[in-house]
C-alpha positions in Angstrom: 138.9 14.1 161.8 141.5 15.3 164.3 140.1 18.9 163.9 136.6 17.6 164.3 137.4 15.7 167.5 139.1 18.7 169.1 136.2 21.0 168.1 133.6 18.5 169.4 135.5 18.0 172.7 135.4 21.8 173.3 131.6 21.7 173.2 131.3 18.9 175.8 131.4 19.0 179.6 132.5 15.4 180.1 136.0 15.5 178.4 138.8 17.7 177.3 141.8 17.3 175.0 145.0 16.7 177.0 147.3 15.8 174.1 147.0 16.3 170.3 149.7 15.2 167.8 150.1 15.0 164.1 152.9 13.8 161.8 153.3 17.1 160.0 153.2 20.6 161.5 149.7 21.9 162.3 148.5 25.2 163.7 146.6 25.1 167.0 143.0 23.9 166.7 140.4 25.5 168.9 143.1 26.7 171.3 144.8 23.2 171.5 148.4 23.0 170.5 149.2 20.1 168.1 152.6 18.5 168.9 154.9 16.4 166.8 153.8 12.8 166.7 157.3 11.7 167.6 156.7 13.2 171.0 153.6 11.2 171.7 154.9 8.7 174.2 156.6 11.4 176.3 153.5 13.6 176.2 151.3 10.7 177.4 153.6 10.2 180.4 153.8 13.9 181.3 150.2 15.0 180.5 148.3 17.0 183.1 145.6 16.1 183.5 146.4 12.5 182.9 145.2 10.9 179.6 142.3 8.5 180.1 141.7 7.6 176.5 143.2 7.8 173.0 141.0 8.7 170.1 142.7 7.7 166.8 141.6 8.6 163.3 144.9 8.4 161.3 146.2 5.6 159.0 146.9 2.0 159.7 150.7 2.3 160.3 150.3 5.4 162.5 147.4 3.9 164.4 149.4 0.8 165.4 152.2 3.1 166.7 149.8 5.3 168.7 148.0 2.3 170.1 151.3 0.7 171.2 152.3 3.9 173.0 148.9 4.2 174.7 149.1 0.6 175.7 152.5 1.1 177.3 151.0 4.0 179.2 147.9 2.1 180.3 145.6 4.3 178.3 142.3 3.1 176.8 142.1 3.2 173.0 139.3 4.2 170.7 140.2 3.4 167.1 138.3 4.8 164.1 141.1 4.1 161.6 140.3 1.5 158.9 142.3 -0.3 156.2 144.4 -2.5 158.5 146.2 -5.5 157.0 146.3 -8.8 158.9 149.4 -8.1 160.9 148.2 -4.6 161.9 144.8 -6.1 163.0 146.6 -8.6 165.2 148.6 -5.8 166.8 145.5 -3.9 167.7 143.8 -7.0 169.0 146.9 -7.8 171.1 146.6 -4.4 172.8 143.2 -5.4 174.1 144.9 -7.9 176.4 146.4 -5.0 178.4 144.0 -2.1 178.0 140.4 -1.5 176.9 140.2 -1.1 173.1 137.2 -0.1 171.2 137.4 -0.3 167.4 134.6 0.8 165.0 134.6 1.4 161.3 132.0 4.1 161.9 131.0 6.0 165.0 127.6 7.3 163.7 124.6 6.3 165.6 122.7 6.3 162.3 125.1 3.7 160.9 124.6 1.5 164.0 120.8 1.6 163.4 121.4 0.9 159.7 123.4 -2.2 160.5 120.6 -3.6 162.6 118.0 -2.9 159.9 120.2 -4.4 157.2 120.7 -7.6 159.2 117.0 -8.0 159.7 116.1 -7.2 156.1 118.7 -9.6 154.7 117.4 -12.4 156.8 113.8 -11.6 155.9 114.5 -11.5 152.1 116.1 -14.8 151.1 117.0 -15.0 147.5 117.1 -11.3 146.9 120.0 -9.8 145.0 122.2 -7.5 147.2 124.3 -4.5 146.1 126.3 -2.3 148.5 127.5 1.2 147.3 129.6 3.6 149.3 130.6 7.2 148.4 133.3 9.3 150.1 135.5 12.4 149.6 138.1 12.2 146.9 140.9 11.9 149.5 139.8 8.7 151.2 142.4 6.1 150.8 140.9 2.7 151.4 138.2 1.2 149.2 135.7 -0.2 150.0 135.2 1.8 153.1 135.5 0.1 156.5 131.8 0.8 157.0 130.9 -0.9 153.8 133.0 -3.9 154.8 131.2 -4.1 158.1 127.8 -4.0 156.3 129.0 -6.8 154.0 129.9 -8.9 157.0 126.5 -8.3 158.5 124.8 -9.3 155.3 126.8 -12.5 155.0 126.1 -13.4 158.6 122.3 -13.1 157.8 122.5 -14.8 154.4 124.7 -17.9 154.3 124.1 -18.1 150.5 126.0 -14.9 149.8 129.7 -15.4 149.9 131.2 -13.9 146.7 132.0 -10.1 146.8 132.2 -8.7 143.3 133.8 -5.3 143.1 132.3 -3.4 140.2 131.5 -4.9 136.9 133.0 -4.6 133.4 132.3 -6.4 130.1 130.2 -9.6 130.3 129.3 -9.9 134.0 126.0 -11.5 134.7 125.2 -12.0 138.4 125.7 -15.3 140.2 123.3 -16.3 142.9 126.1 -16.2 145.6 127.4 -12.7 144.9 127.1 -9.3 146.5 127.9 -6.4 144.3 130.3 -3.9 145.9 130.8 -0.3 144.5 133.1 2.5 145.8 132.8 6.1 144.6 135.2 9.0 145.4 134.1 12.6 144.8 134.4 16.1 146.2 134.2 16.4 150.0 131.4 13.9 150.7 131.6 12.9 154.3 130.1 9.5 153.8 127.2 7.7 152.1 126.3 4.1 152.3 123.5 2.3 150.4 122.3 -1.3 150.6 120.0 -2.3 147.7 118.0 -5.6 147.9 116.0 -6.6 144.9 113.7 -9.5 144.2 110.9 -10.1 141.7 108.9 -6.9 141.6 110.3 -5.8 145.0 113.1 -3.4 145.6 114.3 -2.2 149.1 116.9 0.6 149.4 118.4 1.4 152.8 120.6 4.5 152.8 122.6 6.5 155.4 124.2 9.9 154.6 126.5 11.8 157.0 126.0 15.5 156.7 129.5 16.2 158.1 132.3 14.4 159.9 131.1 15.9 163.2 128.8 12.9 163.7 131.8 10.6 163.7 133.7 12.8 166.2 130.7 13.0 168.5 130.4 9.2 168.5 134.1 8.6 169.1 134.0 11.0 172.1 131.0 9.1 173.4 133.0 5.9 173.1 136.1 7.5 174.9 134.0 8.7 177.8 132.4 5.3 178.2 135.6 3.3 177.7 137.9 5.2 180.2 138.5 3.2 183.3 137.0 -0.1 182.1 138.8 -3.5 182.3 141.2 -4.5 179.5 139.4 -6.2 176.6 137.9 -5.6 173.2 134.7 -3.6 173.1 132.1 -2.7 170.4 130.4 0.6 169.7 127.0 -1.0 170.1 127.8 -1.5 173.8 128.2 2.3 174.1 124.8 2.9 172.4 123.1 0.4 174.6 
């Protein structure tokens, strides 16, 4: 994702990469030098032009460290990392008291549209069984994906009767009325696929989003960074950027 963000920024006229860091050595990307992550706080302080926004697609531990450094420097934070535990979530939330912070489990405009449709469909189809399946590349660490968890939250908000998330099934496992089936698949280099299936008597609705490449996530994150820079401290949502 870091490569994708740098490549996407090169094609835009409203932003440029001032600083890029990684925890392990990386060759320059699209003409941008990638520094050691340990130098990040100093690079933020000395960057010319000054850094307006951080775009973070790393891991939970790294993300918390980068957001802390950005907060200290008064830099807005766009966070696309998922898989945080409760303490890490709290640290990101606390940063929003000092700088603008926008977190999203997915920066695809298509996923934003899918979320709206899923919420409407779930509310319109009471009593239907619901299954959520996500598929990602073999190297993705967290399962289910952050996007799948967001979709599950949306479904539960629309259907108060669905409160039990059942992850996969094995052996004797008939459905209960309150459950949502959740399935995670990991294979190849798949950028991301999410499917919500709603099934009733003689009616089946399938809503699916497929990302053709990671570039769509980079483009959305840069849209968010351009929109977020200069705003007041607080927690923001990607839907605000789209609207």
